[in-house]
C-alpha angles and dihedrals in degrees: 000000000000112000108257098181093076091067106024096105091063096049102051123076103157098113117164117247116277113273097256093184090059093050092047089066089078103022115245094342130050090213096066123227120274097012115152111249090216088073089062105039098071124188098282095260138086136062120323127192118218127194117209138178115250100217137046128035114010116029124227089256090052091053091046090054091048091051091050090053092047094049090049089058094039107038093171092062125071120193122208111192127204121193125202134170115268091247089062098039100084095051093040089058092048099046093045095046101087092055094045090233095157125047093189126032132188108237132201117219092244094060109062095089092048096045098037094049090052095047094244097129132038128253104240097175093119091054093053111105112228089233091065090064090063101028096052123072110266095232093050092053091065092059094097101018124120127173092346095309131104119236097176145350124269113256111182117358116218139178141157116270131195116258125189140173102248093196092056091046092049091047090068094046095259131127137200090269088066090061100058092100131044090237088056091049091055092047092053092042091056091051090051091049094046090050089056093236091131131354095228115026095189131059124182141183095246103142117127094276143094087281089070092052089051093054092044091049091053092050092043088057092047089054090052096253137129134204101236142025126232091281092055096251120136115254102174092120089078133070114321094018092064095034093056092050092046088052091053092050093047092056088060094045091049092053094242096111119059104247088218085072088089086070097040130107119193094275091054092054089046092052092048093056093041089055091052092246096119134030105211142026146160112239146141125285097266090064090085090058090050094049090054097045107104092204092065106017135071093191102061109163093014099084122096132181136209139159116284112285120256123256130214090290092058090241121127109179123162123230113261109245095159132137132217142192117240137181118244110243093231096044110129091202100058096142092052090044090054092050089053093048091048089054097044093049096040119124095242093053094044091050091050091057098034094127088070100041138001122251133253093222123099097211092056088073092063096049110100093200088059102038094047088083091068111356099171095052092041091055094050097038095049089062095041096048095056091070119025133169117238121215113234111308096218131137094239096045094150093061093045092049092051090053092049093049092053096046097042089052090048088060095043091051092048094244091122136013114257089251094052092045092052093044089054093044092051094045093051096041096046091048088056091048089062 
């Protein structure tokens, strides 16, 4: 079956509620007011504890090899790793924060606002070399950014790319250049449908899940929109926010999108294309590997990949599904933790393990000895990573996402108009933001 672990952290939103009892130990911040920062810096030596996600991106054996390399270069620092499933990672970080259990934590891109606002992770802006801001991909840099400050370092950029069956496209006299815009995609999709090649040319991850928010975010960006205004309030009930949703609904009404997409997660869309049932999809980087694996795919050699098509605005950003490494706010070994993070996210280490996860560094994408491992994805991802759409950077992201999932589906299922669905989503989400 198609490997689901590569994408599971983008499809699941059902985090448990924050452990309020743990946070109450230090009021509204786990760091405690007035604490001397010298108690937390340390001398750059000792044992540090690092919390990682089990699945997706780098494997446990990859991380073990990285740690071995780091300890060889830093013999006065010992790293003790802990691995948990993604579903447990968020709450593990929260409940362990007051005690400072973990010096380094593996962070999802949708958590910086939540963790930073509650004082769970450390502001590392002053540690960030200026060169990183130009040498790293722009989209990756935002992975641990909140209100203009950095609360971690990117560790494995990720976004959804556009995959298509090049044989089906060629069969109707079209080429990849016809797919560079979403209007072009629909034109080619209609030709494929009219030719009877497949009943539904497009499949999407539009079940009521985080996957739906990811797809909507990518289309919102293509239509030139954004989730929030300068005050942090949602504004997707105006302009591009409604237009993107109306576009999604119309693809169903026109018979170009498989209506079963409203029940699909990423793996379902992946399987549909791999089975030759659909011609095009948005999905994460590992999809290309799946489509060309003869044990699970009927279209080996037919799949192609490119950056997400452009919308009416001319923009074509990918959705940011990246991860980062952050320092726990109550870690007493912050200098040693930073040395470890610097090593783990360095260009040389990321290039060494590039078969497991892509790199943050722009110049990696021009090195043939690096890109040879996956040239098609490297070419598409390098463009996509430089500008990526962030989902709403709000402290209670989980609640906001759940609201968006419900209302976007209401529109896709025809229960509400796109305008009404977005009006209701904005009203509910903004009321919860306070």
